[in-house]
C-alpha positions as CSV (number, residue, x, y, z in Angstrom):
1,X,46.5,24.9,-53.5
2,X,46.5,26.7,-50.2
3,X,44.1,29.3,-51.6
4,X,41.7,26.4,-52.2
5,X,41.7,25.5,-48.5
6,X,44.5,22.8,-48.7
7,X,47.4,22.7,-46.3
8,X,50.7,22.8,-48.3
9,X,53.7,21.1,-46.6
10,X,57.2,21.1,-48.0
11,X,59.9,18.8,-46.7
12,X,63.7,18.9,-47.0
13,X,66.3,16.7,-45.4
14,X,69.5,18.7,-45.3
15,X,69.9,21.6,-42.9
16,X,71.2,24.0,-45.5
17,X,68.4,23.0,-48.0
18,X,65.8,23.3,-45.2
19,X,66.9,26.9,-44.4
20,X,66.9,27.8,-48.1
21,X,63.4,26.3,-48.5
22,X,62.2,28.2,-45.5
23,X,63.5,31.5,-47.0
24,X,62.2,30.8,-50.5
25,X,58.7,30.0,-49.2
26,X,58.5,32.5,-46.4
27,X,56.0,34.7,-48.4
28,X,53.7,31.7,-49.1
29,X,51.3,29.8,-46.8
30,X,53.5,26.7,-46.7
31,X,54.4,24.6,-43.7
32,X,58.1,23.7,-44.1
33,X,59.3,20.6,-42.2
34,X,62.7,19.0,-42.0
35,X,62.9,15.3,-42.7
36,X,63.5,12.6,-45.3
37,X,60.9,12.5,-48.1
38,X,57.4,12.2,-46.8
39,X,58.4,10.9,-43.4
40,X,57.5,14.2,-41.7
41,X,53.9,14.0,-42.9
42,X,53.1,10.2,-42.8
43,X,50.6,10.6,-40.0
44,X,48.8,13.5,-41.8
45,X,45.8,13.2,-44.1
46,X,47.2,13.7,-47.6
47,X,45.2,14.7,-50.8
48,X,48.1,14.8,-53.2
49,X,51.9,14.6,-53.1
50,X,54.0,16.7,-55.5
51,X,57.6,15.5,-56.0
52,X,59.7,17.8,-58.3
53,X,63.2,19.0,-58.7
54,X,64.8,15.6,-58.2
55,X,66.2,13.1,-60.6
56,X,64.0,10.3,-61.8
57,X,65.6,7.7,-59.5
58,X,65.0,9.8,-56.4
59,X,61.4,10.4,-57.5
60,X,60.8,6.7,-58.1
61,X,62.2,6.0,-54.7
62,X,59.8,8.4,-53.1
63,X,56.7,7.2,-55.0
64,X,57.5,3.5,-54.6
65,X,58.3,3.8,-50.9
66,X,55.4,6.0,-49.9
67,X,52.7,4.6,-52.3
68,X,52.9,1.5,-50.1
69,X,52.8,3.4,-46.8
70,X,50.4,6.2,-47.5
71,X,46.8,6.6,-48.4
72,X,47.6,9.4,-50.7
73,X,45.5,9.0,-53.8
74,X,47.7,10.8,-56.3
75,X,51.3,11.8,-56.9
76,X,52.4,14.6,-59.2
77,X,55.9,14.1,-60.4
78,X,58.3,16.1,-62.4
79,X,61.8,14.6,-62.9
80,X,64.6,17.0,-63.7
81,X,66.2,14.5,-66.1
82,X,65.5,11.0,-67.3
83,X,61.9,11.5,-68.2
84,X,61.8,8.8,-70.9
85,X,63.4,6.3,-68.5
86,X,60.9,7.4,-65.8
87,X,58.0,6.9,-68.2
88,X,59.3,3.4,-69.1
89,X,59.3,2.6,-65.4
90,X,55.7,3.8,-65.1
91,X,54.7,1.4,-67.8
92,X,56.6,-1.5,-66.2
93,X,54.7,-0.9,-62.9
94,X,51.4,-0.3,-64.7
95,X,50.7,2.9,-62.8
96,X,47.9,4.9,-64.2
97,X,48.7,8.3,-65.7
98,X,45.8,10.5,-64.8
99,X,47.1,13.6,-66.5
100,X,50.3,14.8,-68.1
101,X,51.8,18.0,-69.2
102,X,54.9,19.0,-71.1
103,X,56.3,22.5,-70.6
104,X,59.4,24.3,-71.7
105,X,61.2,26.9,-69.6
106,X,64.5,28.6,-70.4
107,X,65.4,26.0,-73.0
108,X,64.7,23.1,-70.7
109,X,61.8,20.7,-71.0
110,X,59.8,19.5,-68.1
111,X,57.5,16.4,-68.2
112,X,54.9,16.3,-65.5
113,X,52.6,13.4,-64.7
114,X,49.8,12.9,-62.2
115,X,49.9,9.3,-61.2
116,X,47.6,6.9,-59.5
117,X,49.8,4.0,-58.4
118,X,46.8,2.2,-56.8
119,X,44.8,1.6,-60.0
120,X,46.8,-0.3,-62.6
121,X,46.9,0.8,-66.2
122,X,45.8,-1.7,-68.8
123,X,47.3,0.1,-71.8
124,X,49.1,-1.7,-74.6
125,X,52.5,-0.9,-73.0
126,X,54.2,0.3,-76.2
127,X,56.2,2.7,-74.3
128,X,56.1,5.9,-76.3
129,X,54.7,8.8,-74.2
130,X,51.7,9.6,-76.3
131,X,50.2,11.7,-73.5
132,X,52.3,14.6,-74.8
133,X,51.4,14.4,-78.5
134,X,49.3,17.6,-78.4
135,X,52.3,19.6,-77.1
136,X,54.0,21.8,-79.6
137,X,57.3,20.7,-78.1
138,X,56.7,17.0,-78.3
139,X,59.3,16.2,-81.0
140,X,61.9,18.6,-79.5
141,X,61.4,17.1,-76.1
142,X,61.9,13.5,-77.4
143,X,65.1,14.5,-79.1
144,X,66.3,16.3,-75.9
145,X,65.5,13.3,-73.8
146,X,67.2,10.9,-76.1
147,X,70.4,13.0,-76.1
148,X,70.4,13.4,-72.3
149,X,69.2,9.8,-71.4
150,X,70.8,9.0,-68.0
151,X,69.7,5.3,-68.2
């Protein structure tokens, strides 16, 4: 994103996590800031927010809290677990899924969604994540999620 002229900002609350984030991103053009969620960047113009590496409850908290406070048009989210529960919550809130991708890395599945929480989805609300039907891992992912459902 920074190569496309965007400013990339990463945030971390804990002091050890902040130091680790600084070290890991030192070779990249990323501005690392210490603070809770998006609070360190609330007064900045934001094109897109990426929230990954957290559980679905933490990601929901960030998206719900900051979609009301920010003018950010899109959120890209990737919960570490609980993707089916997360997806169900998206349907309950009628958030529009702009784009979705399912990936597999080291025997783990990662569901990623680009959300537009400002434009409500008028889908049928059946609840099955059909946005991943084209993925070769769709069936394996569903089984994986059902076995590890934290809900």
